[in-house]
C-alpha positions in Angstrom: 44.5 31.4 42.8 44.0 27.8 41.8 46.1 25.0 43.3 49.0 23.7 41.1 50.1 20.1 41.0 53.4 19.1 39.6 56.1 16.5 39.8 59.7 17.0 40.6 62.7 14.6 40.9 65.5 15.0 43.3 68.6 12.8 43.4 69.5 11.2 46.7 73.1 10.1 47.1 73.8 7.4 49.6 71.3 5.7 51.8 70.3 8.6 54.1 71.3 9.0 57.8 72.8 6.0 59.6 70.2 3.6 60.8 67.4 4.7 58.5 66.4 3.4 55.1 65.7 6.0 52.4 62.0 5.2 52.5 61.9 5.8 56.3 63.9 9.0 55.9 61.5 10.3 53.4 58.5 9.5 55.5 59.1 12.6 57.5 57.8 15.8 55.9 60.7 17.9 57.1 63.1 15.7 55.2 61.1 15.9 52.0 61.0 19.7 52.4 64.8 19.8 52.8 65.2 17.9 49.5 62.7 20.0 47.7 64.4 23.1 48.8 67.2 22.2 46.3 64.8 22.9 43.4 62.1 25.1 44.8 62.5 28.7 46.2 60.0 28.2 48.9 58.6 24.9 50.4 56.1 26.5 52.8 52.6 25.3 52.3 53.6 22.4 50.0 51.5 19.3 50.3 53.2 16.1 49.2 50.5 14.0 47.5 52.7 11.0 46.7 56.3 10.1 46.9 58.3 7.3 45.5 61.8 6.1 45.9 63.5 4.2 43.1 67.0 3.3 42.2 68.6 4.1 38.8 70.1 1.2 37.0 72.3 0.9 34.0 72.2 -2.7 32.6 72.2 -4.3 29.2 71.6 -8.0 28.4 74.4 -10.0 26.9 72.1 -11.3 24.2 69.0 -9.8 22.7 68.1 -13.1 21.1 68.2 -16.7 22.3 66.5 -18.9 19.7 62.8 -18.1 19.9 63.2 -15.6 22.7 63.7 -12.0 21.8 64.3 -9.2 24.3 63.4 -5.5 23.8 62.8 -2.4 25.8 63.4 -2.8 29.6 63.9 -6.5 29.2 67.0 -5.9 27.1 68.3 -2.7 28.7 67.7 -0.4 31.6 69.0 3.1 31.8 68.8 6.1 34.2 66.0 8.6 33.5 68.3 11.6 33.1 68.0 11.7 29.3 64.5 10.3 29.0 65.7 7.8 26.5 64.5 4.5 28.0 61.1 4.6 26.3 62.6 5.9 23.1 65.2 3.1 23.0 62.4 0.6 23.5 60.5 2.1 20.6 63.6 1.8 18.4 63.9 -1.8 19.4 60.3 -2.5 18.4 60.6 -0.7 15.1 63.7 -2.7 14.2 62.3 -6.0 15.3 58.6 -6.0 14.4 58.9 -6.1 10.6 61.6 -8.8 10.8 59.4 -11.0 13.0 56.5 -10.4 10.6 58.6 -11.6 7.6 59.6 -14.7 9.4 56.1 -15.5 10.7 54.7 -15.0 7.2 57.3 -17.4 5.8 58.9 -14.8 3.6 62.3 -14.9 5.4 64.2 -17.4 7.4 64.8 -17.0 11.2 68.4 -15.9 10.5 67.0 -12.5 9.8 66.3 -12.1 13.5 70.1 -12.2 14.3 70.4 -8.8 12.8 68.3 -7.3 15.6 71.0 -7.5 18.2 73.7 -6.6 15.6 71.8 -3.3 14.9 70.4 -2.4 18.3 72.7 -3.4 21.1 75.5 -0.9 20.4 73.2 2.1 20.2 71.3 1.0 23.3 74.7 0.8 25.1 75.6 4.3 23.8 72.3 5.7 25.2 73.0 4.1 28.6 76.4 5.6 28.7 75.0 9.0 27.8 72.3 8.8 30.5 74.8 7.8 33.1 77.1 10.8 32.1 74.1 13.1 32.2 73.3 11.9 35.8 76.8 12.8 36.9 76.4 16.3 35.3 72.9 17.0 36.7 73.5 15.5 40.1 77.3 15.4 40.8 78.3 13.4 43.9 80.4 16.3 45.3 79.1 19.8 46.0 82.2 21.4 44.6 81.6 19.6 41.3 78.2 21.4 41.0 79.9 24.8 41.3 82.4 23.8 38.6 79.5 22.6 36.4 77.5 25.9 37.0 80.6 28.0 36.1 81.2 26.1 32.9 77.6 26.3 31.9 77.5 30.0 32.6 80.5 30.6 30.3 79.2 28.3 27.6 75.9 30.2 27.6 77.7 33.1 25.9 79.1 30.9 23.1 76.2 30.7 20.7 77.3 27.6 18.6 78.0 25.5 21.7 74.8 26.7 23.4 72.7 25.7 20.4 74.6 22.3 20.2 73.6 21.6 23.8 70.1 22.9 23.6 69.3 20.9 20.5 70.9 17.8 22.1 73.1 17.2 19.0 75.4 15.3 21.2 72.9 12.5 21.5 74.0 9.4 19.5 71.8 8.8 16.5 71.1 5.3 15.2 73.5 4.3 12.4 73.6 0.6 11.4 76.7 -0.8 9.8 75.8 -4.4 9.4 72.8 -6.8 9.4 69.8 -6.3 7.2 71.3 -3.8 4.8 74.0 -3.4 2.2 76.9 -1.5 3.8 78.2 1.4 1.7 81.9 2.5 1.7 80.9 6.0 0.4 81.9 8.7 2.8 78.9 10.0 4.9 76.8 7.3 3.3 73.1 7.4 4.3 72.9 3.6 4.3 72.0 2.5 7.8 70.5 5.9 8.7 66.8 6.9 8.8 65.4 8.4 5.7 63.9 11.9 5.8 60.1 12.6 6.4 59.1 15.2 3.9 55.7 16.4 2.7 54.9 15.1 -0.8 52.1 15.8 -3.3 50.1 13.0 -5.0 48.9 13.1 -8.6 45.4 13.8 -7.1 46.7 17.0 -5.6 46.6 15.7 -2.0 49.5 16.5 0.2 50.8 13.8 2.6 53.8 12.9 4.6 56.0 10.3 2.8 55.2 7.8 5.6 51.6 7.9 4.7 52.4 7.0 1.1 54.7 4.1 2.0 52.6 2.6 4.8 54.3 -0.3 6.6 56.1 -1.7 3.6 59.5 -1.7 1.9 59.9 1.1 -0.6 62.0 1.6 -3.7 62.2 5.3 -4.3 63.7 6.7 -7.5 64.4 10.3 -8.4 63.0 11.0 -11.9 63.3 7.5 -13.2 61.3 4.2 -13.2 62.3 2.5 -9.9 61.8 -0.9 -11.7 64.2 0.0 -14.5 66.9 -2.7 -14.7 64.9 -5.3 -12.7 64.1 -8.7 -14.1 60.5 -9.9 -13.9 61.5 -12.5 -11.4 63.1 -9.8 -9.1 60.1 -7.6 -9.4 57.9 -10.5 -8.3 60.3 -11.1 -5.4 59.9 -7.5 -4.3 56.1 -7.6 -4.7 56.1 -10.7 -2.5 57.7 -8.6 0.3 55.0 -5.9 -0.2 57.2 -3.2 -1.8 56.0 0.2 -2.9 57.6 1.4 -6.2 57.8 5.2 -6.0 59.0 7.7 -8.5 59.7 11.3 -7.2 59.7 14.3 -9.5 59.5 18.1 -8.8 55.9 18.9 -7.6 55.4 21.4 -10.5 55.9 18.5 -13.0 52.9 16.5 -11.7 50.5 18.5 -13.9 52.5 17.7 -17.1 50.1 15.5 -19.1 52.9 14.4 -21.5 55.3 13.0 -18.9 56.0 9.3 -18.9 53.9 7.0 -16.8 55.1 3.7 -15.3 53.1 0.7 -14.5 52.7 -0.2 -10.8 54.6 2.9 -9.8 53.3 5.7 -7.4 54.5 9.1 -8.7 54.8 11.8 -6.0 55.9 15.4 -6.2 58.7 16.8 -4.1 57.1 19.9 -2.6 60.0 21.5 -0.7 62.9 20.0 -2.6 63.8 18.0 0.5 64.0 14.7 -1.5 66.0 16.3 -4.3 68.5 17.7 -1.8 68.8 14.3 -0.1 69.6 12.6 -3.5 72.0 15.4 -4.3 74.3 14.3 -1.5 74.8 10.9 -3.1 75.8 9.7 -6.6 72.9 7.3 -6.7 69.3 7.9 -7.9 67.5 5.0 -6.2 67.1 4.2 -2.5 65.7 1.1 -0.9 63.9 1.7 2.4 63.1 -0.9 5.0 59.7 -0.9 6.7 61.3 0.9 9.7 62.4 3.7 7.3 66.1 2.9 7.5 68.0 3.1 4.3 68.9 -0.5 3.3 70.7 0.2 0.0 71.5 2.7 -2.7 71.7 2.0 -6.4 71.6 3.3 -9.9 69.2 1.8 -12.4 71.9 -0.3 -14.0 72.9 -1.9 -10.6 69.4 -2.5 -9.3 69.2 -6.1 -10.2 72.5 -7.1 -8.5 71.7 -4.8 -5.5 68.3 -6.3 -5.0 69.7 -9.9 -5.1 72.5 -9.0 -2.7 69.9 -7.4 -0.3 67.7 -10.4 -0.5 70.6 -12.5 0.8 71.1 -10.1 3.7 67.4 -10.3 4.5 67.5 -14.1 4.2 64.5 -13.9 1.9 63.1 -17.3 1.0 
């Protein structure tokens, strides 16, 4: 039988026996074996290759921006490892911030746009910290009797299928939803504005199948269902959008792509909705046009008749020059 290497993590409550630091306490193999016995059925013959002691922290910066200094990732927030969300939160910071910094550096937007970074990221980062701390209390309760209560509740919930699925799929995890900043807030109930757009497979006129992200690239996108996404826009507003590097996209059912008599629009990418995912998404709103930011969050919804005013209002929120 080949040897197996793996990593395990054990919570240590307190500072170890009196007179010893945790590091000194763990320098003795018998103490490590005692800790590992909590998670392994048999610790005989185990060779500890490496050990590391670290302290979990839960901190968040008061400000994510101070003039030209912007904090993201661990510089902005630190959370316990229990939910594995530290790296994910840092990535969300980067996706929210990168395109805004790019617009400012390129001279397409003023620096006020960067203020929306903290507005949109701090609350969610704090929510993930709180969730991670709570998960730590559940997975490594400070009192032994609490672990028995936890195990009993978990055993009972295992037989309630909806709750079991809810927990297994981690649907309790707070999802990013922006209510202010670089977007046009929508009062519509369950509005998708401020949420991430879906990632469906789509079909090009060439017949190639791609993910929607591959069609959009790193740009803004104005996506319309069955209509010219530029309809209702003045020439000046179209040029403003083009300056920001927008992709104008029309979506139609994939079976209609082969229709030689359908209407073609200048400077518009036409894609086919393969699995009806996009049609279903638009079916949940009264609007037929969605404006996506480069980070794929929904910035605004509109109908063709309101696209001009919606665009200008969004330019103001983006501090476009």
